VMD Tcl script that draws the C-alpha trace (Angstrom):
set ca {
  {3.45 22.00 1.94}
  {7.38 21.39 1.92}
  {8.39 18.09 0.61}
  {11.18 16.28 2.46}
  {13.86 13.94 1.66}
  {14.54 11.08 4.04}
  {18.09 12.50 4.86}
  {16.48 15.63 6.43}
  {13.87 14.11 8.68}
  {14.94 14.45 12.21}
  {14.42 11.69 14.74}
  {15.91 13.15 17.94}
  {12.95 14.09 19.84}
  {10.37 11.17 19.12}
  {9.76 7.84 20.46}
  {8.34 6.20 17.28}
  {7.57 6.40 13.58}
  {4.49 5.75 11.68}
  {5.25 4.97 7.92}
  {3.23 4.70 4.74}
  {4.36 1.56 2.47}
  {3.14 1.87 -0.98}
  {5.20 4.49 -3.01}
  {7.02 5.53 0.07}
  {9.42 2.77 0.86}
  {9.48 1.66 -2.76}
  {8.22 2.69 -6.28}
  {4.81 1.51 -6.74}
  {4.19 2.17 -10.44}
  {6.69 -0.13 -11.90}
  {5.32 -3.00 -9.87}
  {1.80 -2.00 -10.72}
  {2.79 -2.12 -14.50}
  {4.43 -5.44 -14.32}
  {1.44 -6.94 -12.18}
  {-1.04 -5.84 -15.04}
  {1.11 -6.91 -17.69}
  {1.22 -10.45 -16.06}
  {-2.62 -10.65 -15.44}
  {-3.28 -9.40 -18.93}
  {-1.10 -11.90 -20.69}
  {-2.94 -14.72 -18.56}
  {-6.21 -13.45 -19.65}
  {-5.28 -13.40 -23.26}
  {-3.02 -16.52 -23.43}
  {-5.11 -18.95 -20.99}
  {-8.50 -17.75 -21.24}
  {-8.75 -16.18 -24.68}
  {-9.86 -12.68 -23.69}
  {-8.81 -10.13 -26.34}
  {-6.19 -7.51 -25.00}
  {-8.46 -4.50 -25.69}
  {-11.49 -6.11 -24.06}
  {-9.40 -7.10 -20.97}
  {-8.15 -3.61 -20.60}
  {-11.73 -1.94 -20.76}
  {-13.17 -4.54 -18.31}
  {-10.22 -4.16 -15.80}
  {-10.79 -0.33 -16.00}
  {-14.38 -0.60 -15.43}
  {-14.03 -3.16 -12.78}
  {-11.39 -1.15 -10.92}
  {-13.72 2.04 -11.04}
  {-16.82 0.01 -9.74}
  {-14.84 -1.44 -6.72}
  {-13.09 2.01 -5.80}
  {-16.59 3.65 -5.93}
  {-18.37 1.14 -3.94}
  {-15.72 0.28 -1.45}
  {-13.85 3.71 -1.44}
  {-13.55 3.91 2.48}
  {-12.23 0.15 2.67}
  {-9.00 -1.77 2.07}
  {-11.05 -4.19 -0.31}
  {-11.29 -1.13 -2.47}
  {-7.84 -2.05 -3.98}
  {-8.37 -5.81 -4.12}
  {-7.19 -7.36 -7.47}
  {-9.35 -10.19 -6.71}
  {-12.38 -8.23 -6.99}
  {-10.99 -6.34 -10.06}
  {-10.48 -9.71 -11.79}
  {-13.88 -10.89 -10.53}
  {-15.60 -8.13 -12.46}
  {-13.49 -8.80 -15.44}
  {-14.80 -12.40 -15.51}
  {-18.24 -11.36 -15.04}
  {-18.31 -8.92 -17.80}
  {-16.56 -11.13 -20.16}
  {-18.05 -14.78 -19.49}
  {-21.28 -13.47 -18.20}
  {-20.86 -15.31 -14.94}
  {-18.44 -15.53 -11.91}
  {-15.37 -17.46 -12.94}
  {-13.48 -18.48 -9.73}
  {-10.53 -20.21 -11.80}
  {-9.79 -16.93 -13.93}
  {-10.34 -14.85 -10.66}
  {-7.76 -16.58 -8.44}
  {-5.11 -17.09 -11.03}
  {-5.45 -13.56 -12.17}
  {-4.84 -12.26 -8.58}
  {-2.06 -14.62 -7.94}
  {-0.47 -13.56 -11.49}
  {-0.71 -9.81 -10.72}
  {0.74 -10.06 -7.20}
  {3.59 -12.41 -8.14}
  {4.81 -10.27 -10.84}
  {4.24 -7.05 -8.52}
  {6.36 -8.60 -5.78}
  {9.08 -9.90 -8.03}
  {9.43 -5.95 -9.17}
  {9.57 -4.58 -5.85}
  {12.74 -3.03 -4.81}
  {13.61 -1.16 -1.58}
  {14.16 2.66 -1.87}
  {17.79 3.02 -0.72}
  {17.24 6.17 1.12}
  {14.13 4.84 3.03}
  {15.91 1.69 3.96}
  {18.96 3.89 5.27}
  {16.46 5.97 7.15}
  {14.78 2.88 9.04}
  {18.10 1.53 9.75}
  {18.99 4.69 11.45}
  {15.74 4.96 13.29}
  {16.08 1.47 14.37}
  {19.77 2.12 15.63}
  {18.35 4.91 17.49}
  {15.94 2.61 19.21}
  {12.67 3.94 17.73}
  {9.83 1.71 17.22}
  {8.29 1.68 13.87}
  {4.79 0.93 12.79}
  {3.74 0.79 8.96}
  {0.30 2.47 8.46}
  {-0.99 1.28 4.98}
  {-4.23 1.08 2.91}
  {-5.02 -2.08 1.03}
  {-5.80 -5.43 2.30}
  {-3.78 -7.10 5.02}
  {-2.52 -10.33 3.07}
  {-0.82 -8.70 0.34}
  {0.82 -6.12 2.61}
  {1.96 -8.82 4.66}
  {3.49 -10.17 1.60}
  {5.10 -7.10 0.81}
  {6.57 -6.76 4.33}
  {8.40 -10.10 3.75}
  {9.49 -9.18 0.34}
  {11.30 -6.25 1.51}
  {12.20 -7.85 4.94}
  {10.68 -5.17 6.92}
  {11.02 -7.51 9.96}
  {14.44 -6.38 10.42}
  {13.58 -2.76 10.95}
  {9.72 -2.39 11.70}
  {7.75 -3.59 14.77}
  {4.00 -3.51 13.72}
  {1.76 -2.72 10.83}
  {-1.74 -1.59 10.61}
  {-3.61 -1.99 7.32}
  {-7.02 -0.15 6.36}
  {-8.55 -3.62 6.30}
  {-7.52 -4.14 9.95}
  {-8.58 -0.72 10.94}
  {-12.02 -0.68 9.21}
  {-11.18 2.64 7.25}
  {-8.56 4.11 4.96}
  {-6.28 7.07 5.66}
  {-6.94 9.75 6.30}
  {-9.58 8.38 8.72}
  {-8.44 8.87 12.39}
  {-9.12 5.25 13.21}
  {-6.11 3.79 11.31}
  {-3.85 6.30 13.05}
  {-5.43 5.59 16.47}
  {-4.79 1.78 16.00}
  {-1.16 2.61 15.10}
  {-0.62 4.64 17.99}
  {-2.41 2.02 20.19}
  {-0.04 -0.80 19.05}
  {2.93 1.45 19.72}
  {1.75 2.51 23.24}
  {2.48 6.30 22.28}
  {0.87 9.62 22.04}
  {0.50 11.64 18.93}
  {3.27 14.01 19.99}
  {5.72 11.18 20.60}
  {5.71 10.06 17.07}
  {6.07 11.36 13.32}
  {4.06 10.12 10.19}
  {6.10 9.77 6.95}
  {4.21 9.10 3.46}
  {3.83 10.13 -0.12}
  {0.29 11.21 -0.02}
  {-0.46 14.79 1.18}
  {-4.13 14.24 1.87}
  {-3.92 10.72 3.39}
  {-0.45 10.61 4.96}
  {0.27 14.10 5.88}
  {-3.09 15.92 6.54}
  {-4.62 12.79 8.11}
  {-1.86 12.37 10.71}
  {-1.85 16.18 11.28}
  {-5.65 16.10 12.27}
  {-4.64 13.66 14.89}
  {-1.95 15.98 16.48}
  {0.72 14.19 14.65}
  {3.91 15.72 13.08}
  {3.99 14.45 9.23}
  {6.58 14.65 6.56}
  {5.83 14.35 3.06}
  {8.09 12.22 0.90}
  {7.80 13.33 -2.85}
  {8.99 10.57 -5.18}
  {10.67 11.55 -8.31}
  {9.12 10.81 -11.60}
}
mol new
graphics top color blue
foreach p $ca { graphics top sphere $p radius 0.5 }
foreach p [lrange $ca 0 end-1] q [lrange $ca 1 end] { graphics top cylinder $p $q radius 0.2 }
display resetview
């Protein structure tokens, strides 16, 4: 599979674009680290959870949620990760910790988010060419809408489909079908762009959509 840069993706023969969000339009890992650090600090300072205990409980909770909700947007829910931490440490559900932890994570995450400059230039070029763009993204809808606002995607993007809305994560066909439905286009009239070979590229190609793999530099 050939990896592409934003500059060598042609848009002359299409009507629309499907595009991943996380780690495609911005670098995910710096944001994730910032979010994790914020919720860890909250756990230690406000709720007296030892740092090493928090690390282990978060890891375990994340693994359980990923396993149990593997095909759904909620499988990435930081709210559910935090709930698992609380239940393991306190021995019961703790709504105050859970809600504060989720907000601490995403506030720090969003503060750290920055457009990938090449991605932004590409979307501007696509918009100027009159192409409709739909974000096709895993994760829950609310936080993906917050990311949309943080990046100002409304100036370039027409629609978004999240895995929570579609009921399935990529590479399941349902999420791509819903995106095509919103755009009112056929598979051969669009391209898909994303950082995951399995989810974005292979998932789109099964649907007959030409796909481009964007490999982020380490």
